[in-house]
N, C-alpha and C positions, 0 to 999 in steps of 0.2 A: 505493499500500501504507500502509498504517495500523497503528502498533504503538501503542497505548495503553499507560499502569498507572499505580501509584503506586509513590513514592519519596521516602524523606522526607518523606513527609505530602503531597508537590505532585503532579498528575496531568500526566504528557509524553505528548506525544506526538512521533512521527515521522509523515512524510508526505514518500513518494516518487513521483515520478513514473513512471507505467508504462510502460513501453515496450509499443508495439502490434505492431512487427515489419514496418508500412507504411513500405516508400521510405528503412528505415535502412538501413546498415551495420552490418556486425560483429554482426550477433543471435545469440545463443544461442539453438538450438532446441530443445537435449537438455541436460540432466542427470541427475547422479544421485547419491545419498549413500548409502554402502554400509562397512559396514551402518550402519544406524539403524532403533533404537536403539544407541548406542556405551556402551562403559564406557574404554576403551583408546584408539584410531583407529580414523575417519571421513576417510573420502576423497571429495572431493565433485571429482568427474568431468565437463566440458560440452564443449559443443561450442567449437571455434574454428580453424576454418579458413582466417583470414586470418591466426593467430595472433598477435594484439592485447595489446594488456598491459591486464588488468583489475584490478581491487579486491573484497575480498571483506571486508565490516563483519557481526560475530555481532552479537545485542542478546540480551538474556535477554530473560525472560516482561514487565517492566516497562520496557522501552524503553531500558532502560538499555547505551550503546555498550559493549561488556566486551571486544571484541577486533578486527581491524583488521588487514589483509595487504594490502598495496599492491605493485604491478608484478608481478602474477603474469603468468610467459611461460606458455605452453603450455596445457593442459585440463586440471591437475588440481591438489590443492591437499590435501594432508593437515590433520585439524585434531585437536589432541592434546584427549582428554578431561580430562585430570588438569586441563589450566589449565583449563578451566571450571566444572568442578565438578558437582554431579546436579544435571538439573532439564532444562527445555525455552524449546530457544532458538531466534528466526531468524533466518534468514540474509538478504544482498542481494547479489546479487552485479552486476557494473558494468565498464560500460570507461571511456572518459575523457569521455564526454556523457550516455551514461542508465543507469536500472535496467534491464538485463537481465533479472532474473529473482529469483526469492526464495521462498523455503524453511523448514522448519518442520528443528531437530533436538533427538534428546533422547539426554541424557548419561544415565544408571544405574547 
């Protein structure tokens, strides 16, 4: 996944290895964001049958990391729209070794 954008007059690019799921353990196969778009709270729910720990990073449309959640156990996390502000954001969910999935959040 590439996220690019301008910030303070400079081009920023974030590159993450995309997980193929072939021969890899703890692969997340399902994910949903509800509601999306949202204004107050959204819940990201994902498959986690091995109950492994995950991290979630949220990036602005410019590719700047604006929030991060570490050591997520279970299979969901709640995002507070008031902490982000109105706009379009991208998230990436990963375990200890790999980027598992990514998607878009819209805060209105």
